[in-house]
C-alpha positions in Angstrom: -33.7 64.9 -20.0 -35.5 61.9 -21.2 -35.0 59.1 -23.8 -35.6 60.8 -27.3 -36.0 59.4 -30.7 -34.3 61.9 -32.8 -35.8 60.7 -36.0 -39.2 61.4 -34.9 -38.3 64.7 -33.2 -36.6 66.0 -36.3 -39.3 64.7 -38.8 -42.1 66.3 -36.7 -39.8 69.8 -36.3 -38.9 70.2 -39.7 -42.0 72.1 -40.7 -40.8 74.8 -38.3 -37.4 74.7 -39.6 -38.6 75.1 -43.4 -40.6 78.2 -42.2 -37.7 79.8 -40.3 -35.2 79.3 -43.3 -37.6 80.2 -46.1 -38.2 78.8 -49.4 -34.8 79.7 -50.9 -33.1 77.1 -48.7 -34.1 73.2 -49.3 -34.3 71.2 -46.2 -33.3 67.5 -46.3 -33.7 65.2 -43.5 -32.1 61.9 -43.4 -33.2 59.5 -40.8 -31.4 56.4 -39.8 -32.9 53.1 -39.4 -32.4 51.5 -36.0 -31.5 54.8 -34.5 -30.7 54.8 -30.9 -32.5 56.8 -28.4 -30.5 59.8 -26.9 -30.6 61.1 -23.6 -31.5 65.0 -23.8 -34.0 67.5 -23.1 -36.2 67.3 -26.3 -37.2 71.2 -26.0 -33.8 72.1 -25.7 -32.7 70.1 -28.7 -35.3 71.8 -30.7 -34.3 75.0 -29.8 -30.7 74.1 -30.6 -31.7 72.7 -34.0 -33.7 75.9 -34.8 -30.5 78.0 -33.7 -28.3 76.0 -36.2 -30.9 76.3 -38.9 -31.1 80.0 -38.6 -27.3 80.2 -38.7 -27.3 78.0 -41.7 -29.8 80.4 -43.4 -27.8 83.4 -42.9 -24.7 81.7 -44.4 -26.8 81.0 -47.6 -28.4 84.5 -48.3 -28.9 83.2 -52.0 -30.3 79.9 -51.0 -28.8 76.5 -50.9 -29.5 72.9 -49.2 -29.7 72.3 -45.6 -28.9 68.7 -44.6 -30.1 67.2 -41.3 -28.8 63.7 -40.6 -28.9 61.4 -37.7 -26.7 58.6 -37.1 -25.5 56.0 -34.6 -21.7 56.3 -34.0 -19.4 54.7 -31.3 -16.4 56.9 -30.8 -13.1 55.3 -29.5 -10.5 56.9 -27.4 -9.0 60.0 -29.3 -11.1 59.4 -32.4 -13.1 62.7 -32.2 -10.9 65.5 -30.4 -12.5 66.2 -26.9 -15.3 63.7 -27.2 -15.2 61.2 -24.5 -15.5 57.4 -25.8 -18.7 56.0 -26.0 -22.0 55.5 -27.9 -23.7 58.5 -29.3 -26.6 59.6 -31.7 -24.8 62.1 -34.1 -27.1 64.6 -35.4 -25.4 66.7 -38.1 -26.8 70.0 -39.5 -24.8 70.8 -43.0 -25.1 73.9 -45.2 -23.9 74.8 -48.7 -23.3 78.4 -47.6 -20.3 80.5 -47.3 -18.2 78.8 -44.8 -15.7 80.3 -42.3 -12.2 81.1 -41.9 -10.2 79.2 -39.0 -10.2 82.4 -36.9 -13.9 82.6 -37.1 -14.6 78.8 -36.8 -12.5 78.8 -33.6 -14.2 81.4 -31.7 -18.1 80.6 -32.8 -18.8 79.0 -29.4 -17.9 81.8 -27.4 -20.7 83.8 -25.7 -21.3 87.3 -27.4 -19.0 86.4 -30.5 -20.8 87.3 -33.8 -20.0 88.4 -37.3 -23.3 89.9 -37.8 -24.0 93.6 -37.7 -25.3 95.3 -34.6 -29.0 94.0 -34.0 -29.0 91.2 -36.2 -27.5 88.7 -33.9 -26.8 88.3 -30.3 -23.7 86.1 -30.4 -25.3 83.7 -28.3 -27.1 81.1 -30.4 -24.1 78.9 -30.9 -22.8 79.2 -27.4 -26.4 78.1 -26.3 -26.4 75.0 -28.5 -22.5 74.4 -27.0 -23.8 74.8 -23.4 -26.7 72.4 -24.1 -24.9 69.7 -25.5 -22.2 69.8 -22.9 -24.8 69.8 -20.0 -26.1 66.8 -21.7 -22.9 64.8 -21.5 -22.4 65.0 -25.2 -19.8 66.8 -27.6 -20.3 69.4 -30.4 -17.9 69.6 -33.4 -17.7 71.9 -36.3 -16.3 71.6 -39.8 -16.0 74.7 -42.0 -14.1 76.3 -44.6 -14.6 79.5 -46.9 -16.7 78.5 -49.9 -17.2 74.9 -48.8 -20.2 75.4 -46.3 -20.3 74.2 -42.5 -21.1 71.2 -40.6 -22.1 71.2 -37.1 -22.3 67.6 -35.4 -23.9 67.1 -32.0 -22.7 64.1 -30.2 -25.9 63.1 -28.1 -25.3 60.4 -25.5 -27.1 57.1 -26.1 -29.9 56.6 -23.6 -29.5 53.4 -21.3 -33.1 53.3 -20.6 -36.2 52.7 -23.0 -39.4 54.8 -22.7 -42.2 53.1 -21.1 -45.4 52.6 -22.9 -47.3 55.0 -20.6 -44.4 57.8 -21.2 -46.1 61.3 -21.7 -44.9 63.5 -24.4 -42.4 65.5 -22.7 -42.4 68.0 -25.5 -46.0 68.8 -24.7 -45.0 69.3 -21.2 -42.4 71.6 -21.8 -44.4 73.8 -24.2 -48.0 74.1 -22.8 -50.0 74.8 -26.0 -52.3 78.0 -26.4 -54.3 79.5 -29.2 -54.0 83.2 -28.0 -53.1 86.1 -30.2 -49.6 87.2 -29.1 -47.8 90.3 -30.3 -44.0 89.6 -29.7 -41.7 92.7 -29.7 -38.0 92.2 -30.0 -35.4 94.1 -31.7 -32.9 91.2 -32.1 -33.8 89.2 -35.2 -32.6 85.9 -34.1 -34.3 85.9 -30.8 -37.5 87.2 -32.5 -37.3 84.3 -35.1 -36.9 81.7 -32.3 -39.6 83.0 -30.1 -42.2 83.3 -32.7 -41.5 80.0 -34.0 -41.7 78.1 -30.9 -44.9 80.0 -30.0 -46.4 79.3 -33.4 -45.5 75.7 -32.9 -47.4 75.7 -29.5 -50.4 76.8 -31.4 -50.5 80.7 -30.5 -51.2 83.2 -33.2 -48.2 85.1 -33.3 -47.6 88.7 -34.9 -44.0 90.1 -34.7 -42.7 93.9 -34.3 -39.0 94.9 -34.2 -39.3 98.1 -32.3 -42.0 100.1 -30.2 -43.1 102.3 -33.3 -44.2 99.1 -35.3 -45.7 97.4 -32.1 -47.9 100.4 -31.3 -49.1 100.5 -35.0 -50.2 96.5 -34.7 -51.7 97.3 -31.2 -53.8 100.2 -32.6 -54.9 98.1 -35.6 -55.5 94.5 -34.3 -56.6 92.8 -30.9 -54.1 90.7 -28.9 -54.6 88.8 -25.9 -51.1 89.1 -24.7 -48.1 91.3 -25.3 -44.8 89.9 -24.9 -41.9 92.9 -25.3 -38.4 93.3 -24.9 -37.9 96.5 -22.4 -34.6 97.9 -24.0 -35.3 98.7 -27.6 -34.0 101.5 -30.3 -36.0 104.3 -31.7 -37.0 105.9 -28.7 -40.1 104.0 -27.5 -39.4 101.1 -25.0 -41.2 98.1 -23.7 -42.6 99.7 -20.6 -44.0 102.6 -22.7 -45.4 100.0 -25.4 -47.0 98.1 -22.5 -48.9 101.4 -20.8 -50.0 102.1 -24.5 -51.3 98.6 -24.9 -53.2 98.8 -21.6 -54.8 102.2 -22.8 -56.0 100.5 -26.0 -57.0 97.3 -24.4 -57.7 97.0 -20.6 -58.0 93.2 -20.8 -54.5 92.5 -22.7 -51.8 90.5 -20.7 -48.5 91.8 -20.4 -45.2 90.1 -20.0 -41.8 92.1 -20.5 -38.4 90.7 -20.9 -35.0 92.0 -20.3 -31.5 91.1 -19.2 -31.1 94.4 -17.3 -34.4 95.5 -16.5 -33.7 97.2 -12.9 -32.4 100.6 -14.4 -35.2 101.0 -16.9 -37.9 100.2 -14.5 -36.5 102.5 -11.9 -36.3 105.4 -14.5 -40.0 104.8 -15.5 -41.2 104.3 -12.1 -42.3 101.0 -13.3 -41.1 98.5 -10.5 -44.0 96.0 -9.9 -46.3 97.2 -12.6 -45.7 94.4 -15.1 -44.5 90.8 -14.7 -41.0 90.3 -16.0 -39.0 87.4 -17.4 -35.2 87.6 -17.2 -33.0 86.9 -20.4 -31.6 84.6 -21.3 -34.8 82.3 -20.6 -35.5 78.9 -21.8 -38.2 78.4 -24.2 -40.1 76.0 -21.9 -39.8 78.6 -19.1 -41.3 81.2 -21.3 -44.4 79.0 -22.4 -45.1 78.2 -18.6 -45.1 81.9 -17.8 -47.3 82.6 -20.8 -50.0 80.0 -19.7 -49.8 81.2 -16.0 -50.4 85.0 -17.0 -53.1 84.0 -19.7 -55.0 81.9 -17.2 -55.0 84.6 -14.4 -58.5 85.9 -13.4 
């Protein structure tokens, strides 16, 4: 965590958000003059913002408006349920989408709770945002009603220190830049969108595949510097098989496999130690560091 200017962070990041939500959704950013610095991990704040934007997009299938607003607030005792008194930068994400009934709204921060069909969402997006805000010493609140859209407000603690003139850009440290061609293979749409957007912002040339069959088609028709693939996927072809075929097609390609439960699959395919693994769930900053390390290996 470090002192962060949310006005600047959101303004610089809005291009990624606009790309993620698509042309059907209008994105409006409302900065605030004299905004305090907040004390958070900037890379995780960007990931949280992207999660919220993707949820808003899904709630507006026919298009709509996504408002992102920053504001200084002083919360008094009992003023905001569950929020400790103090000074905060309130970052609100509002959509004009379908909204949620109370029984859904009351569960959205639970891990693995999702209203999306299988394969369309992990149910981890909002719980990860919740965890990030609470770990930062802040608070998260949600307002929603059917047909009236949703507002998610992040209360981020005001920073008590000011950044020095020589302070380095922590975002560039968190996400080491690259320019290589990367193929990302992931059957979960939310995670694919997040990973692709973050790697693109870091300078990588990213192509995406949602299953092993699609990945093999791209590997046979295009050149890639690195393959980042989930291990367990539908349609019969898993990440280990994709990685082995990638090596046959291009001996110099770098490989990084990802899984939350890789052990059984590695044992079944006698692949223990064959490829580097990153455990899910991973932070985007952790992924970026692993990619640079692997790409720079001799």
